[in-house]
C-alpha beads as a LAMMPS data file, in Angstrom:
LAMMPS data file: protein, C-alpha beads

483 atoms
482 bonds

1 atom types
1 bond types

-500.0 500.0 xlo xhi
-500.0 500.0 ylo yhi
-500.0 500.0 zlo zhi

Masses

1 110.0

Atoms # bond

1 1 1 178.084 -19.486 -315.237
2 1 1 174.357 -19.097 -316.925
3 1 1 170.797 -21.210 -315.863
4 1 1 170.693 -22.172 -320.029
5 1 1 174.570 -23.188 -319.950
6 1 1 173.977 -25.001 -316.199
7 1 1 171.102 -27.012 -318.133
8 1 1 172.956 -28.295 -320.732
9 1 1 175.992 -29.001 -318.691
10 1 1 173.658 -31.012 -316.125
11 1 1 171.786 -32.793 -319.379
12 1 1 175.955 -33.646 -320.565
13 1 1 176.450 -35.139 -316.893
14 1 1 173.456 -36.870 -316.733
15 1 1 173.671 -38.779 -320.077
16 1 1 177.685 -39.832 -319.869
17 1 1 176.342 -40.805 -315.817
18 1 1 173.529 -42.937 -317.810
19 1 1 176.122 -44.388 -320.529
20 1 1 178.585 -45.100 -317.578
21 1 1 175.365 -47.130 -315.928
22 1 1 174.218 -48.705 -318.977
23 1 1 177.639 -50.189 -320.014
24 1 1 178.302 -51.819 -316.505
25 1 1 175.329 -52.976 -316.327
26 1 1 175.919 -54.416 -319.592
27 1 1 178.939 -55.771 -318.324
28 1 1 177.940 -57.196 -315.246
29 1 1 174.998 -58.842 -317.403
30 1 1 178.013 -60.897 -319.299
31 1 1 179.937 -61.720 -316.609
32 1 1 176.768 -63.378 -314.877
33 1 1 176.716 -67.217 -315.515
34 1 1 173.551 -67.923 -314.254
35 1 1 171.413 -66.028 -316.595
36 1 1 170.222 -67.997 -319.356
37 1 1 173.140 -70.700 -319.992
38 1 1 171.566 -71.208 -323.353
39 1 1 174.274 -72.530 -326.255
40 1 1 175.468 -69.597 -327.882
41 1 1 175.928 -68.423 -324.719
42 1 1 178.487 -71.066 -323.642
43 1 1 179.876 -70.827 -327.015
44 1 1 180.750 -67.273 -327.044
45 1 1 182.490 -67.475 -323.438
46 1 1 184.002 -70.772 -324.470
47 1 1 185.473 -69.048 -327.881
48 1 1 187.838 -66.450 -326.559
49 1 1 188.926 -69.280 -324.518
50 1 1 189.892 -71.856 -327.533
51 1 1 191.477 -68.768 -329.101
52 1 1 193.379 -67.911 -326.312
53 1 1 195.301 -71.754 -326.044
54 1 1 195.389 -71.278 -329.818
55 1 1 197.450 -68.676 -329.328
56 1 1 199.317 -70.716 -326.755
57 1 1 199.666 -73.432 -328.519
58 1 1 201.314 -70.496 -331.880
59 1 1 204.125 -70.387 -329.403
60 1 1 205.345 -74.057 -329.909
61 1 1 204.069 -74.532 -333.803
62 1 1 206.101 -70.912 -334.620
63 1 1 209.084 -72.819 -332.684
64 1 1 208.695 -75.906 -334.855
65 1 1 207.987 -74.024 -337.730
66 1 1 210.446 -72.037 -338.021
67 1 1 213.094 -74.514 -337.048
68 1 1 212.079 -76.493 -340.091
69 1 1 212.378 -73.024 -342.412
70 1 1 215.490 -71.600 -341.300
71 1 1 217.229 -74.748 -339.116
72 1 1 216.556 -78.097 -339.517
73 1 1 213.913 -81.103 -339.061
74 1 1 216.242 -82.102 -336.877
75 1 1 216.140 -79.434 -334.726
76 1 1 211.806 -78.888 -335.266
77 1 1 212.068 -82.659 -334.002
78 1 1 213.940 -81.831 -331.121
79 1 1 212.005 -78.992 -329.847
80 1 1 208.921 -80.774 -330.477
81 1 1 209.149 -83.816 -328.579
82 1 1 209.564 -81.743 -325.407
83 1 1 206.458 -81.456 -325.106
84 1 1 205.234 -84.095 -323.043
85 1 1 208.209 -83.471 -320.318
86 1 1 206.734 -79.949 -320.032
87 1 1 203.645 -81.148 -320.028
88 1 1 204.415 -83.460 -316.773
89 1 1 206.453 -81.086 -315.395
90 1 1 204.310 -77.937 -315.308
91 1 1 200.331 -79.958 -315.095
92 1 1 200.886 -80.356 -311.197
93 1 1 200.273 -76.285 -310.523
94 1 1 197.922 -75.535 -314.096
95 1 1 195.306 -78.289 -312.302
96 1 1 195.481 -75.627 -309.492
97 1 1 194.902 -72.969 -311.718
98 1 1 191.561 -74.695 -312.051
99 1 1 191.404 -75.327 -308.726
100 1 1 191.793 -71.312 -308.743
101 1 1 189.060 -70.631 -311.649
102 1 1 186.108 -72.967 -310.044
103 1 1 186.759 -72.092 -306.455
104 1 1 186.797 -68.213 -307.350
105 1 1 183.482 -68.740 -309.724
106 1 1 181.909 -70.910 -306.569
107 1 1 182.597 -67.981 -304.412
108 1 1 181.788 -65.245 -306.867
109 1 1 177.810 -67.509 -308.151
110 1 1 177.344 -67.453 -303.625
111 1 1 178.141 -64.152 -303.390
112 1 1 180.689 -64.294 -300.626
113 1 1 183.420 -61.573 -301.762
114 1 1 186.074 -61.905 -298.631
115 1 1 186.446 -65.721 -299.428
116 1 1 186.580 -64.446 -303.022
117 1 1 189.482 -62.136 -301.816
118 1 1 191.002 -64.327 -300.321
119 1 1 191.342 -67.130 -303.180
120 1 1 192.239 -64.336 -306.197
121 1 1 195.863 -63.355 -303.571
122 1 1 196.518 -67.009 -302.776
123 1 1 196.321 -68.316 -306.459
124 1 1 198.563 -65.147 -307.413
125 1 1 201.401 -66.266 -304.535
126 1 1 200.857 -70.080 -305.577
127 1 1 201.705 -69.384 -309.192
128 1 1 205.145 -66.886 -308.078
129 1 1 205.743 -69.725 -306.144
130 1 1 204.965 -73.034 -308.183
131 1 1 206.906 -70.626 -310.933
132 1 1 210.354 -70.685 -309.599
133 1 1 210.321 -74.424 -308.210
134 1 1 209.124 -75.864 -311.619
135 1 1 211.758 -73.273 -313.155
136 1 1 214.591 -74.354 -311.247
137 1 1 213.639 -78.061 -311.123
138 1 1 213.353 -77.901 -315.114
139 1 1 217.080 -76.348 -315.656
140 1 1 218.901 -78.624 -313.413
141 1 1 216.992 -82.132 -314.588
142 1 1 216.021 -81.414 -318.184
143 1 1 219.046 -83.295 -319.455
144 1 1 218.111 -86.025 -317.028
145 1 1 214.678 -86.280 -317.603
146 1 1 215.089 -86.540 -321.633
147 1 1 218.079 -89.446 -321.020
148 1 1 214.980 -91.196 -319.320
149 1 1 212.745 -90.694 -322.468
150 1 1 215.551 -92.069 -324.821
151 1 1 216.301 -89.147 -326.664
152 1 1 218.811 -90.014 -329.243
153 1 1 221.965 -89.149 -327.882
154 1 1 224.132 -87.494 -330.849
155 1 1 221.387 -85.941 -332.718
156 1 1 218.139 -84.433 -330.359
157 1 1 219.526 -85.016 -327.074
158 1 1 222.049 -81.558 -326.881
159 1 1 219.239 -79.207 -328.899
160 1 1 215.932 -80.424 -326.371
161 1 1 218.428 -80.078 -323.674
162 1 1 219.397 -76.092 -324.349
163 1 1 215.889 -75.553 -325.204
164 1 1 214.155 -76.822 -322.010
165 1 1 216.616 -74.904 -319.959
166 1 1 215.756 -71.329 -321.439
167 1 1 212.003 -72.534 -321.121
168 1 1 211.880 -73.707 -318.220
169 1 1 213.831 -70.623 -316.783
170 1 1 210.678 -68.546 -318.068
171 1 1 208.391 -70.704 -315.866
172 1 1 207.227 -67.729 -313.413
173 1 1 205.856 -65.899 -316.346
174 1 1 204.072 -68.775 -317.388
175 1 1 202.285 -70.224 -314.756
176 1 1 201.839 -66.061 -313.259
177 1 1 199.441 -65.587 -316.666
178 1 1 197.658 -69.518 -316.380
179 1 1 196.749 -68.555 -312.942
180 1 1 195.562 -64.584 -313.791
181 1 1 193.868 -65.338 -316.637
182 1 1 191.855 -68.507 -314.792
183 1 1 190.814 -66.041 -312.528
184 1 1 189.648 -63.314 -315.293
185 1 1 187.794 -66.689 -316.919
186 1 1 185.837 -67.223 -313.328
187 1 1 184.327 -63.518 -313.053
188 1 1 182.891 -63.920 -316.722
189 1 1 186.022 -62.636 -318.631
190 1 1 187.593 -65.104 -321.427
191 1 1 188.068 -61.510 -323.595
192 1 1 190.938 -60.358 -321.998
193 1 1 193.267 -63.428 -321.786
194 1 1 192.910 -63.138 -325.403
195 1 1 193.277 -59.494 -326.008
196 1 1 196.777 -59.996 -323.987
197 1 1 198.061 -63.317 -325.576
198 1 1 197.364 -61.757 -328.775
199 1 1 200.229 -58.941 -328.274
200 1 1 202.392 -61.854 -327.185
201 1 1 201.795 -64.622 -329.217
202 1 1 202.398 -61.248 -332.512
203 1 1 205.723 -60.835 -330.267
204 1 1 207.231 -64.656 -330.433
205 1 1 206.739 -64.886 -333.981
206 1 1 208.503 -61.767 -334.879
207 1 1 210.882 -62.316 -331.998
208 1 1 211.037 -66.391 -333.351
209 1 1 211.861 -65.216 -336.848
210 1 1 214.649 -62.601 -335.757
211 1 1 216.077 -65.014 -333.770
212 1 1 216.495 -68.067 -335.834
213 1 1 217.182 -66.496 -339.550
214 1 1 218.504 -63.125 -339.000
215 1 1 220.810 -63.974 -335.663
216 1 1 221.579 -67.908 -336.169
217 1 1 220.927 -68.691 -332.995
218 1 1 218.721 -72.221 -333.892
219 1 1 216.832 -73.682 -330.560
220 1 1 218.377 -71.502 -327.957
221 1 1 216.648 -68.328 -329.900
222 1 1 213.189 -69.712 -329.991
223 1 1 213.293 -70.975 -326.474
224 1 1 214.137 -67.429 -325.560
225 1 1 211.126 -65.735 -327.897
226 1 1 208.889 -68.119 -325.939
227 1 1 209.894 -66.652 -322.702
228 1 1 210.237 -63.235 -323.834
229 1 1 206.369 -63.688 -324.685
230 1 1 205.177 -65.147 -321.644
231 1 1 206.696 -61.905 -319.829
232 1 1 204.200 -59.931 -322.056
233 1 1 201.044 -61.798 -321.476
234 1 1 201.537 -62.065 -317.816
235 1 1 202.479 -58.268 -317.518
236 1 1 199.444 -57.444 -319.432
237 1 1 196.562 -59.903 -317.199
238 1 1 198.995 -58.807 -313.718
239 1 1 197.842 -54.837 -315.165
240 1 1 194.547 -55.657 -315.914
241 1 1 193.502 -57.498 -312.470
242 1 1 195.128 -54.645 -310.386
243 1 1 192.883 -52.028 -312.638
244 1 1 189.733 -54.061 -311.740
245 1 1 186.287 -52.596 -309.515
246 1 1 184.814 -55.410 -308.891
247 1 1 185.626 -59.316 -308.335
248 1 1 188.839 -60.407 -308.623
249 1 1 190.940 -57.268 -308.023
250 1 1 194.663 -57.852 -307.198
251 1 1 196.548 -55.582 -304.698
252 1 1 199.993 -56.337 -303.813
253 1 1 200.024 -55.346 -300.566
254 1 1 197.564 -58.109 -299.786
255 1 1 199.359 -61.390 -301.762
256 1 1 199.523 -63.385 -299.003
257 1 1 199.139 -67.534 -298.419
258 1 1 195.718 -67.490 -296.671
259 1 1 195.127 -71.303 -295.201
260 1 1 191.383 -71.615 -296.036
261 1 1 191.814 -70.854 -299.475
262 1 1 194.813 -72.487 -300.043
263 1 1 192.347 -75.505 -299.205
264 1 1 189.783 -74.359 -302.008
265 1 1 192.117 -74.468 -304.261
266 1 1 194.207 -77.346 -303.737
267 1 1 190.709 -79.387 -303.219
268 1 1 189.687 -78.765 -306.804
269 1 1 193.297 -78.166 -308.125
270 1 1 195.335 -80.554 -306.371
271 1 1 193.560 -83.670 -307.959
272 1 1 193.086 -81.983 -311.208
273 1 1 197.178 -81.193 -311.529
274 1 1 197.889 -85.110 -310.199
275 1 1 195.824 -86.230 -313.219
276 1 1 196.947 -84.056 -315.647
277 1 1 200.442 -85.089 -314.541
278 1 1 199.810 -88.875 -314.464
279 1 1 198.035 -88.205 -318.291
280 1 1 201.434 -86.804 -319.072
281 1 1 203.343 -89.747 -317.993
282 1 1 201.531 -91.677 -319.813
283 1 1 202.678 -89.708 -322.737
284 1 1 205.882 -89.700 -322.220
285 1 1 205.944 -93.445 -322.538
286 1 1 204.084 -93.046 -325.515
287 1 1 206.711 -90.803 -326.664
288 1 1 209.972 -92.893 -325.075
289 1 1 208.057 -95.507 -327.605
290 1 1 207.887 -93.407 -330.353
291 1 1 212.052 -92.232 -329.926
292 1 1 212.954 -95.795 -330.730
293 1 1 211.450 -95.870 -334.457
294 1 1 214.008 -93.196 -335.195
295 1 1 214.474 -89.231 -336.087
296 1 1 211.592 -89.433 -338.911
297 1 1 208.823 -90.600 -336.861
298 1 1 209.853 -88.511 -334.031
299 1 1 209.656 -85.615 -336.236
300 1 1 206.520 -86.616 -337.600
301 1 1 204.994 -87.575 -333.741
302 1 1 206.138 -84.011 -332.572
303 1 1 204.125 -82.365 -336.043
304 1 1 200.956 -84.138 -336.192
305 1 1 200.314 -83.467 -332.548
306 1 1 201.281 -80.173 -332.508
307 1 1 198.505 -79.535 -335.411
308 1 1 196.139 -81.812 -333.062
309 1 1 196.923 -79.889 -329.860
310 1 1 194.179 -76.907 -331.586
311 1 1 191.977 -79.242 -331.953
312 1 1 192.088 -80.326 -328.127
313 1 1 192.362 -76.950 -327.039
314 1 1 189.125 -75.950 -328.973
315 1 1 187.704 -78.349 -327.555
316 1 1 189.018 -78.410 -323.893
317 1 1 187.567 -74.500 -324.185
318 1 1 184.228 -76.012 -324.123
319 1 1 185.154 -78.102 -320.857
320 1 1 186.644 -75.062 -318.697
321 1 1 183.517 -73.469 -320.292
322 1 1 181.453 -76.005 -318.372
323 1 1 183.413 -75.658 -315.552
324 1 1 182.816 -72.231 -315.008
325 1 1 179.397 -71.827 -316.060
326 1 1 178.627 -74.946 -313.399
327 1 1 180.613 -73.310 -310.309
328 1 1 178.581 -69.970 -310.849
329 1 1 175.336 -71.869 -311.019
330 1 1 176.405 -74.385 -308.088
331 1 1 177.198 -71.512 -305.571
332 1 1 174.083 -69.675 -306.614
333 1 1 171.581 -73.439 -305.800
334 1 1 170.439 -73.433 -309.451
335 1 1 170.296 -77.234 -310.517
336 1 1 168.214 -76.561 -313.566
337 1 1 171.045 -74.618 -314.976
338 1 1 173.277 -77.151 -314.153
339 1 1 171.508 -80.093 -316.341
340 1 1 171.051 -77.380 -318.682
341 1 1 174.939 -76.247 -318.822
342 1 1 176.174 -80.207 -319.334
343 1 1 173.701 -80.868 -322.113
344 1 1 174.763 -77.838 -323.894
345 1 1 178.673 -78.581 -323.445
346 1 1 178.049 -82.114 -324.551
347 1 1 176.138 -81.156 -328.442
348 1 1 178.999 -78.437 -328.603
349 1 1 181.983 -80.124 -327.938
350 1 1 181.021 -83.790 -330.022
351 1 1 179.875 -81.351 -332.987
352 1 1 183.027 -78.655 -332.422
353 1 1 185.459 -82.512 -331.818
354 1 1 184.037 -83.991 -334.969
355 1 1 184.142 -81.218 -337.488
356 1 1 187.954 -79.933 -336.171
357 1 1 188.603 -83.603 -335.829
358 1 1 188.077 -84.468 -339.295
359 1 1 188.745 -81.309 -341.285
360 1 1 192.663 -81.614 -339.373
361 1 1 192.911 -85.022 -341.255
362 1 1 191.969 -84.341 -344.674
363 1 1 193.753 -81.257 -344.338
364 1 1 196.425 -83.062 -343.047
365 1 1 199.254 -83.426 -345.994
366 1 1 198.763 -79.386 -346.237
367 1 1 199.046 -78.629 -343.061
368 1 1 202.324 -80.489 -341.704
369 1 1 203.818 -79.130 -345.428
370 1 1 203.758 -75.534 -343.188
371 1 1 206.427 -77.863 -340.986
372 1 1 208.148 -79.935 -342.717
373 1 1 209.623 -80.363 -346.661
374 1 1 210.175 -83.830 -345.688
375 1 1 207.947 -86.415 -347.659
376 1 1 208.716 -89.467 -345.446
377 1 1 207.444 -86.898 -342.196
378 1 1 204.127 -86.151 -343.698
379 1 1 203.383 -89.724 -344.357
380 1 1 204.287 -90.720 -340.625
381 1 1 202.543 -87.544 -339.245
382 1 1 199.344 -89.080 -341.059
383 1 1 198.979 -92.096 -339.716
384 1 1 198.805 -90.491 -336.623
385 1 1 195.948 -88.734 -337.600
386 1 1 194.140 -90.892 -339.198
387 1 1 193.886 -92.646 -335.791
388 1 1 193.576 -89.802 -333.200
389 1 1 191.965 -86.547 -335.707
390 1 1 188.502 -88.899 -336.526
391 1 1 187.964 -89.936 -332.908
392 1 1 189.311 -86.515 -331.144
393 1 1 185.447 -86.051 -329.904
394 1 1 185.772 -88.571 -327.590
395 1 1 188.481 -86.975 -325.426
396 1 1 186.094 -83.642 -325.696
397 1 1 183.181 -85.346 -324.330
398 1 1 185.594 -87.452 -321.506
399 1 1 186.506 -83.342 -320.580
400 1 1 183.422 -81.674 -320.535
401 1 1 181.877 -84.332 -317.615
402 1 1 185.114 -84.151 -315.842
403 1 1 184.611 -80.343 -316.462
404 1 1 181.227 -80.597 -315.005
405 1 1 181.899 -82.681 -311.496
406 1 1 184.754 -79.993 -310.839
407 1 1 182.683 -77.158 -311.141
408 1 1 180.276 -78.699 -308.435
409 1 1 183.669 -79.258 -306.574
410 1 1 184.572 -82.467 -306.699
411 1 1 187.865 -83.557 -308.412
412 1 1 189.316 -86.199 -306.943
413 1 1 186.246 -88.796 -308.624
414 1 1 187.101 -87.862 -311.495
415 1 1 190.851 -88.266 -310.917
416 1 1 191.070 -91.333 -309.917
417 1 1 188.522 -92.441 -312.709
418 1 1 191.423 -90.896 -315.554
419 1 1 194.194 -91.947 -313.862
420 1 1 192.252 -95.763 -314.190
421 1 1 190.594 -95.365 -317.679
422 1 1 192.583 -93.593 -319.572
423 1 1 196.992 -93.759 -317.716
424 1 1 196.635 -96.983 -316.457
425 1 1 195.056 -98.771 -319.554
426 1 1 196.998 -97.187 -321.618
427 1 1 200.056 -98.134 -320.098
428 1 1 198.869 -101.823 -320.093
429 1 1 198.167 -101.553 -323.140
430 1 1 201.628 -100.343 -324.392
431 1 1 203.318 -103.487 -322.293
432 1 1 201.281 -105.694 -323.363
433 1 1 199.633 -105.756 -326.823
434 1 1 201.698 -103.042 -328.762
435 1 1 204.758 -104.651 -327.630
436 1 1 203.735 -107.336 -328.911
437 1 1 202.590 -105.661 -332.450
438 1 1 205.103 -103.293 -332.812
439 1 1 203.748 -100.868 -335.340
440 1 1 202.875 -96.615 -335.043
441 1 1 199.473 -96.932 -335.743
442 1 1 198.756 -99.992 -332.931
443 1 1 200.644 -97.306 -330.824
444 1 1 198.077 -94.760 -331.221
445 1 1 195.560 -97.091 -330.820
446 1 1 195.785 -96.868 -327.567
447 1 1 194.668 -93.288 -327.263
448 1 1 190.472 -94.110 -328.412
449 1 1 190.460 -97.108 -326.877
450 1 1 191.643 -95.621 -323.244
451 1 1 188.806 -92.707 -323.845
452 1 1 186.205 -94.792 -324.553
453 1 1 186.982 -96.459 -321.013
454 1 1 187.005 -93.505 -319.498
455 1 1 183.573 -91.565 -320.611
456 1 1 181.715 -94.847 -319.019
457 1 1 183.729 -94.143 -315.633
458 1 1 182.681 -90.674 -315.712
459 1 1 179.106 -91.175 -316.441
460 1 1 179.159 -93.286 -313.191
461 1 1 180.990 -90.567 -311.419
462 1 1 178.255 -87.712 -312.932
463 1 1 175.592 -89.583 -311.785
464 1 1 176.348 -90.285 -308.301
465 1 1 177.800 -86.968 -307.537
466 1 1 174.535 -85.027 -309.371
467 1 1 172.489 -86.945 -306.846
468 1 1 174.477 -86.131 -303.697
469 1 1 175.034 -82.383 -304.405
470 1 1 171.635 -82.138 -305.524
471 1 1 170.526 -83.514 -302.169
472 1 1 172.624 -81.273 -300.975
473 1 1 170.793 -78.237 -302.325
474 1 1 167.252 -79.131 -301.824
475 1 1 168.139 -79.192 -297.942
476 1 1 169.738 -76.237 -298.068
477 1 1 167.433 -74.710 -299.885
478 1 1 164.187 -76.513 -297.235
479 1 1 166.143 -75.239 -294.409
480 1 1 166.210 -72.243 -295.736
481 1 1 162.580 -72.035 -296.284
482 1 1 161.705 -72.694 -292.889
483 1 1 164.106 -70.615 -290.892

Bonds

1 1 1 2
2 1 2 3
3 1 3 4
4 1 4 5
5 1 5 6
6 1 6 7
7 1 7 8
8 1 8 9
9 1 9 10
10 1 10 11
11 1 11 12
12 1 12 13
13 1 13 14
14 1 14 15
15 1 15 16
16 1 16 17
17 1 17 18
18 1 18 19
19 1 19 20
20 1 20 21
21 1 21 22
22 1 22 23
23 1 23 24
24 1 24 25
25 1 25 26
26 1 26 27
27 1 27 28
28 1 28 29
29 1 29 30
30 1 30 31
31 1 31 32
32 1 32 33
33 1 33 34
34 1 34 35
35 1 35 36
36 1 36 37
37 1 37 38
38 1 38 39
39 1 39 40
40 1 40 41
41 1 41 42
42 1 42 43
43 1 43 44
44 1 44 45
45 1 45 46
46 1 46 47
47 1 47 48
48 1 48 49
49 1 49 50
50 1 50 51
51 1 51 52
52 1 52 53
53 1 53 54
54 1 54 55
55 1 55 56
56 1 56 57
57 1 57 58
58 1 58 59
59 1 59 60
60 1 60 61
61 1 61 62
62 1 62 63
63 1 63 64
64 1 64 65
65 1 65 66
66 1 66 67
67 1 67 68
68 1 68 69
69 1 69 70
70 1 70 71
71 1 71 72
72 1 72 73
73 1 73 74
74 1 74 75
75 1 75 76
76 1 76 77
77 1 77 78
78 1 78 79
79 1 79 80
80 1 80 81
81 1 81 82
82 1 82 83
83 1 83 84
84 1 84 85
85 1 85 86
86 1 86 87
87 1 87 88
88 1 88 89
89 1 89 90
90 1 90 91
91 1 91 92
92 1 92 93
93 1 93 94
94 1 94 95
95 1 95 96
96 1 96 97
97 1 97 98
98 1 98 99
99 1 99 100
100 1 100 101
101 1 101 102
102 1 102 103
103 1 103 104
104 1 104 105
105 1 105 106
106 1 106 107
107 1 107 108
108 1 108 109
109 1 109 110
110 1 110 111
111 1 111 112
112 1 112 113
113 1 113 114
114 1 114 115
115 1 115 116
116 1 116 117
117 1 117 118
118 1 118 119
119 1 119 120
120 1 120 121
121 1 121 122
122 1 122 123
123 1 123 124
124 1 124 125
125 1 125 126
126 1 126 127
127 1 127 128
128 1 128 129
129 1 129 130
130 1 130 131
131 1 131 132
132 1 132 133
133 1 133 134
134 1 134 135
135 1 135 136
136 1 136 137
137 1 137 138
138 1 138 139
139 1 139 140
140 1 140 141
141 1 141 142
142 1 142 143
143 1 143 144
144 1 144 145
145 1 145 146
146 1 146 147
147 1 147 148
148 1 148 149
149 1 149 150
150 1 150 151
151 1 151 152
152 1 152 153
153 1 153 154
154 1 154 155
155 1 155 156
156 1 156 157
157 1 157 158
158 1 158 159
159 1 159 160
160 1 160 161
161 1 161 162
162 1 162 163
163 1 163 164
164 1 164 165
165 1 165 166
166 1 166 167
167 1 167 168
168 1 168 169
169 1 169 170
170 1 170 171
171 1 171 172
172 1 172 173
173 1 173 174
174 1 174 175
175 1 175 176
176 1 176 177
177 1 177 178
178 1 178 179
179 1 179 180
180 1 180 181
181 1 181 182
182 1 182 183
183 1 183 184
184 1 184 185
185 1 185 186
186 1 186 187
187 1 187 188
188 1 188 189
189 1 189 190
190 1 190 191
191 1 191 192
192 1 192 193
193 1 193 194
194 1 194 195
195 1 195 196
196 1 196 197
197 1 197 198
198 1 198 199
199 1 199 200
200 1 200 201
201 1 201 202
202 1 202 203
203 1 203 204
204 1 204 205
205 1 205 206
206 1 206 207
207 1 207 208
208 1 208 209
209 1 209 210
210 1 210 211
211 1 211 212
212 1 212 213
213 1 213 214
214 1 214 215
215 1 215 216
216 1 216 217
217 1 217 218
218 1 218 219
219 1 219 220
220 1 220 221
221 1 221 222
222 1 222 223
223 1 223 224
224 1 224 225
225 1 225 226
226 1 226 227
227 1 227 228
228 1 228 229
229 1 229 230
230 1 230 231
231 1 231 232
232 1 232 233
233 1 233 234
234 1 234 235
235 1 235 236
236 1 236 237
237 1 237 238
238 1 238 239
239 1 239 240
240 1 240 241
241 1 241 242
242 1 242 243
243 1 243 244
244 1 244 245
245 1 245 246
246 1 246 247
247 1 247 248
248 1 248 249
249 1 249 250
250 1 250 251
251 1 251 252
252 1 252 253
253 1 253 254
254 1 254 255
255 1 255 256
256 1 256 257
257 1 257 258
258 1 258 259
259 1 259 260
260 1 260 261
261 1 261 262
262 1 262 263
263 1 263 264
264 1 264 265
265 1 265 266
266 1 266 267
267 1 267 268
268 1 268 269
269 1 269 270
270 1 270 271
271 1 271 272
272 1 272 273
273 1 273 274
274 1 274 275
275 1 275 276
276 1 276 277
277 1 277 278
278 1 278 279
279 1 279 280
280 1 280 281
281 1 281 282
282 1 282 283
283 1 283 284
284 1 284 285
285 1 285 286
286 1 286 287
287 1 287 288
288 1 288 289
289 1 289 290
290 1 290 291
291 1 291 292
292 1 292 293
293 1 293 294
294 1 294 295
295 1 295 296
296 1 296 297
297 1 297 298
298 1 298 299
299 1 299 300
300 1 300 301
301 1 301 302
302 1 302 303
303 1 303 304
304 1 304 305
305 1 305 306
306 1 306 307
307 1 307 308
308 1 308 309
309 1 309 310
310 1 310 311
311 1 311 312
312 1 312 313
313 1 313 314
314 1 314 315
315 1 315 316
316 1 316 317
317 1 317 318
318 1 318 319
319 1 319 320
320 1 320 321
321 1 321 322
322 1 322 323
323 1 323 324
324 1 324 325
325 1 325 326
326 1 326 327
327 1 327 328
328 1 328 329
329 1 329 330
330 1 330 331
331 1 331 332
332 1 332 333
333 1 333 334
334 1 334 335
335 1 335 336
336 1 336 337
337 1 337 338
338 1 338 339
339 1 339 340
340 1 340 341
341 1 341 342
342 1 342 343
343 1 343 344
344 1 344 345
345 1 345 346
346 1 346 347
347 1 347 348
348 1 348 349
349 1 349 350
350 1 350 351
351 1 351 352
352 1 352 353
353 1 353 354
354 1 354 355
355 1 355 356
356 1 356 357
357 1 357 358
358 1 358 359
359 1 359 360
360 1 360 361
361 1 361 362
362 1 362 363
363 1 363 364
364 1 364 365
365 1 365 366
366 1 366 367
367 1 367 368
368 1 368 369
369 1 369 370
370 1 370 371
371 1 371 372
372 1 372 373
373 1 373 374
374 1 374 375
375 1 375 376
376 1 376 377
377 1 377 378
378 1 378 379
379 1 379 380
380 1 380 381
381 1 381 382
382 1 382 383
383 1 383 384
384 1 384 385
385 1 385 386
386 1 386 387
387 1 387 388
388 1 388 389
389 1 389 390
390 1 390 391
391 1 391 392
392 1 392 393
393 1 393 394
394 1 394 395
395 1 395 396
396 1 396 397
397 1 397 398
398 1 398 399
399 1 399 400
400 1 400 401
401 1 401 402
402 1 402 403
403 1 403 404
404 1 404 405
405 1 405 406
406 1 406 407
407 1 407 408
408 1 408 409
409 1 409 410
410 1 410 411
411 1 411 412
412 1 412 413
413 1 413 414
414 1 414 415
415 1 415 416
416 1 416 417
417 1 417 418
418 1 418 419
419 1 419 420
420 1 420 421
421 1 421 422
422 1 422 423
423 1 423 424
424 1 424 425
425 1 425 426
426 1 426 427
427 1 427 428
428 1 428 429
429 1 429 430
430 1 430 431
431 1 431 432
432 1 432 433
433 1 433 434
434 1 434 435
435 1 435 436
436 1 436 437
437 1 437 438
438 1 438 439
439 1 439 440
440 1 440 441
441 1 441 442
442 1 442 443
443 1 443 444
444 1 444 445
445 1 445 446
446 1 446 447
447 1 447 448
448 1 448 449
449 1 449 450
450 1 450 451
451 1 451 452
452 1 452 453
453 1 453 454
454 1 454 455
455 1 455 456
456 1 456 457
457 1 457 458
458 1 458 459
459 1 459 460
460 1 460 461
461 1 461 462
462 1 462 463
463 1 463 464
464 1 464 465
465 1 465 466
466 1 466 467
467 1 467 468
468 1 468 469
469 1 469 470
470 1 470 471
471 1 471 472
472 1 472 473
473 1 473 474
474 1 474 475
475 1 475 476
476 1 476 477
477 1 477 478
478 1 478 479
479 1 479 480
480 1 480 481
481 1 481 482
482 1 482 483
């Protein structure tokens, strides 16, 4: 090779290396959540999580829409009414995925790679074990649980049972994706889980239409379409984690339960999961009360709550962003950033909740008409939206306060406050005031009343947690300075 050709080759190699180095540095800065946690940075991190959650909701929404259009409103209501029961049975392990995200984020911020590696592989094992446990339980007990919820025996019960049994059979794929995406978010990557779910979501819609409109499979068709879509998303996220270089890389030969890492995950995840289960239990009780109003009320509630889910998911994304940012900054002992993250997250979630909640309410008639052609269903759905959508920002504020405490390693205290403030108050309300004044609007009022009470309780808890943890950080920094 001539001298000129060699110089040209070396130049191209150098330029290529510089481009790769610059790209790696840019990705590293984007993933480092301890640098300038501005409102824009938090929002840009939360946005893919919002879209990911919205796509997950589209699984169920597309099920209901396709059934409403190509089958019947009874089939749509039967599928929609299973949401609270599904959440009741899976929320324990979904809480553990939150614990995995919190633990991984803290060890990334503290730069302890060995602890992080054990958390990652323990989390993946938990997702598979949990998926099998929940799946077997759901397949066996679906009908019995629906009977306890007073599902109409002649219409809703057989359809809901069939949907749940197929859905639960695919639960290992569901949990594997959710744990995998939590690990991605812990390392500052909220975009790739969205891309994986996009592929699965498009597949889900197409499969639903094919199975129901073409194959006439009714609820079995939409359940099967959802399971196949979950298989796609879980496969994509696992391949991505196995190909990573750096934080949260998965190696199949290293998959095992590490006792210490399990403790890290359970400390945050178990209270979060218990809280989610008890939340769902209160919703199951509310669903049982709604079932007493008949098929139209069941369908209207299912479709309205499905629409509201898009608002909740968007606000919950801000809470997850707050948890992840707080976790990394807590691990790095950056107290000032923790306060900035909380303030910015509260501003974002309040504005987002007001804008989306009011927007959904005022567009409620149009949105409900996408699901159903029945004027009675639309009218009863609007009754629910008039109470819940207009006050939904309160739920977002509550979630952000919890996210901040979990990011600092505290989950038991917010769990207790949530159980008493949300679940306990709702149950008391249902068996007292609602029992004496049985209208749907009075039933739905239990939501905003419980949110306000729980926000007040969480605010007090957060002040206590902040004071305690900041004192520990000061002591650690002083000890390090004199070491």
